[in-house]
C-alpha positions as a printed Julia matrix, in Angstrom:
187×3 Matrix{Float64}:
  -0.29    0.09   -0.34
   1.39    3.11   -0.91
   2.52    5.94    1.57
   0.16    8.7    -0.51
  -2.89    6.15    0.05
  -2.59    6.38    3.84
  -1.72   10.27    3.96
  -4.63   10.97    1.38
  -7.03    9.04    3.84
  -5.57   10.35    7.14
  -6.17   13.9     5.65
  -9.61   13.37    4.57
 -10.84   11.94    7.86
 -10.39   15.15    9.48
 -12.23   17.02    6.7
 -15.15   14.77    6.81
 -15.36   14.8    10.8
 -16.75   18.41   10.42
 -19.12   17.34    7.51
 -20.14   13.74    8.11
 -19.17   12.39   11.15
 -20.59    8.91   10.26
 -18.57    8.64    6.89
 -15.27    9.49    8.82
 -15.94    6.97   11.66
 -16.45    4.47    8.51
 -13.64    5.63    6.73
 -11.36    5.1     9.84
 -12.53    1.79   10.72
 -12.03    0.59    7.01
  -8.5     1.94    7.16
  -8.08    0.47   10.48
  -9.21   -3.08    8.92
  -6.67   -2.61    6.09
  -3.83   -1.98    8.06
  -4.59   -4.86   10.86
  -4.75   -6.67    7.62
  -1.57   -5.79    6.17
   0.19   -6.33    9.29
  -0.99   -9.67   10.36
  -0.64  -11.28    6.66
   1.89  -13.93    7.16
   0.2   -16.48    5.21
   1.12  -16.57    1.54
  -2.77  -17.62    0.98
  -6.04  -16.79    1.93
  -9.52  -17.2     0.47
 -10.77  -15.02   -2.31
 -13.68  -13.62   -0.18
 -11.18  -12.61    2.14
  -8.95  -10.66   -0.96
 -12.35   -9.38   -1.74
 -13.35   -7.91    1.57
 -10.06   -6.24    1.9
 -10.58   -4.85   -1.51
 -13.77   -3.84   -0.46
 -12.48   -1.63    2.3
  -9.82    0.07   -0.15
 -12.24    1.14   -2.56
 -14.77    2.09   -0.26
 -11.7     4.41    0.96
 -11.15    5.4    -2.44
 -14.75    5.99   -3.57
 -15.0     8.54   -0.63
 -12.09   10.19   -2.26
 -13.26   10.2    -5.78
 -17.26   10.18   -5.21
 -19.11    9.47   -8.21
 -15.89    9.63  -10.63
 -15.01    6.35   -9.54
 -17.22    3.15  -10.26
 -17.05   -0.29   -9.31
 -18.51   -3.54  -11.08
 -18.02   -6.92   -9.29
 -18.38   -9.8   -11.44
 -17.5   -12.87   -8.88
 -18.99  -16.34   -9.32
 -19.77  -17.49   -5.73
 -18.18  -20.76   -6.25
 -14.73  -19.01   -6.2
 -15.01  -17.75   -2.71
 -13.17  -20.2    -0.79
 -10.5   -20.67   -3.54
  -7.16  -19.79   -1.9
  -5.19  -17.02   -3.76
  -2.0   -15.14   -3.32
  -2.7   -12.54   -0.15
  -2.81   -9.35   -0.93
  -3.13  -10.21   -5.0
  -5.65   -7.57   -5.87
  -4.64   -4.42   -4.09
  -1.83   -3.65   -6.15
  -3.51   -4.2    -9.57
  -6.82   -2.13   -8.4
  -4.29    0.58   -7.31
  -2.53    0.79  -10.44
  -6.05    1.25  -12.03
  -6.9     3.77  -10.0
  -3.75    5.94  -10.24
  -2.72    5.44  -13.82
  -5.73    4.77  -15.18
  -9.22    6.33  -13.77
  -7.31    9.46  -11.52
  -6.22   10.78  -15.32
  -9.6    11.03  -16.46
 -11.53   14.07  -15.98
 -15.06   11.81  -15.93
 -13.32    9.16  -13.82
 -14.19    5.75  -14.77
 -15.43    2.15  -13.79
 -12.78   -0.81  -12.47
 -14.22   -4.24  -12.9
 -13.2    -6.9   -11.02
 -14.09  -10.66  -12.14
 -13.75  -14.26  -11.16
 -14.69  -17.57  -12.37
 -13.6   -20.64  -12.08
 -13.4   -23.34  -15.16
 -11.63  -26.78  -15.16
  -9.82  -26.48  -11.99
  -8.42  -23.06  -13.06
  -9.65  -19.85  -11.19
  -9.59  -16.83  -13.78
  -9.32  -13.22  -12.09
  -9.37  -10.09  -14.03
  -9.02   -6.22  -12.77
 -10.09   -3.88  -15.58
 -10.71   -0.19  -16.01
 -11.92    1.81  -18.46
  -9.2     4.66  -17.89
  -6.71    6.3   -20.03
  -4.69    2.83  -20.9
  -1.07    2.79  -22.06
   0.04    4.75  -25.18
   0.37    2.69  -28.26
   4.14    3.51  -27.88
   4.66    2.27  -24.47
   7.52    0.3   -23.97
   6.81   -3.64  -23.82
   7.94   -3.76  -20.49
   4.86   -1.67  -19.56
   2.88   -4.53  -21.01
   5.05   -7.18  -19.32
   4.45   -5.32  -15.69
   7.62   -3.83  -15.15
   5.92   -1.39  -12.65
   6.81   -2.27   -8.99
   3.14   -3.42   -7.99
   2.62   -5.42  -11.18
   6.36   -7.08  -11.16
   5.32   -7.63   -7.29
   2.19   -9.73   -8.17
   4.12  -11.7   -11.16
   6.96  -12.63   -8.92
   4.73  -13.94   -6.06
   2.87  -15.89   -8.93
   6.08  -17.11  -10.4
   7.55  -18.34   -6.4
   3.84  -19.46   -5.62
   2.89  -21.47   -8.8
   6.25  -21.99  -10.82
   5.26  -22.19  -14.33
   1.27  -23.28  -13.58
   0.01  -19.67  -13.8
  -0.29  -16.91  -16.6
  -0.54  -13.11  -16.01
  -1.25  -11.04  -19.06
  -1.83   -7.27  -19.42
  -3.83   -5.88  -22.54
  -3.85   -2.22  -22.7
  -5.64    0.51  -25.67
  -4.95    4.02  -25.38
  -8.5     5.95  -24.16
 -10.12    2.3   -23.5
  -8.54    0.82  -20.27
  -6.15   -1.62  -19.28
  -7.29   -5.67  -18.26
  -4.87   -7.86  -16.08
  -6.02  -11.26  -16.41
  -4.33  -13.97  -14.22
  -5.2   -17.82  -14.37
  -4.06  -19.89  -11.29
  -5.06  -23.47  -10.21
  -8.74  -23.15   -8.63
  -9.68  -25.52   -6.11
 -11.05  -24.72   -2.96
  -9.55  -25.82    0.34
């Protein structure tokens, strides 16, 4: 979690206290859950349900900051809830979508989270309709050379060896989609 997220959240809470104390309280509680989860995450895996709860808290805070400029769509197959996934898998991808895709659009945008299972595999996607990457972006960008994406890729490599795929597809002015395919059996 980038320090800017933490600082922005901490700076937003006092402002909200004056105008909407209940929203400030909710934001503080969500931040506490995020930090607690971040500090106690020792297990390399957690159920997808827990990852989605964590990202829900993260997105709720971002929704406070962006208001109606940020929209979130979830297309999650309920049968995926208990499948173990790498801890903190979604947060860097969602953060990238907001920071590099949505925040740079005047009218904001939508982040779509998808999860489905088929033939013993779990497919996860984080997609935004943000600014996308320029056509002349270096191949390293599409290969995930950014810190958050490269950390996700390295963790997938360590945890699954060659039994995973991760693809990044981006189109200027249309957005970016990160797709991950991993073994998908419930624990």
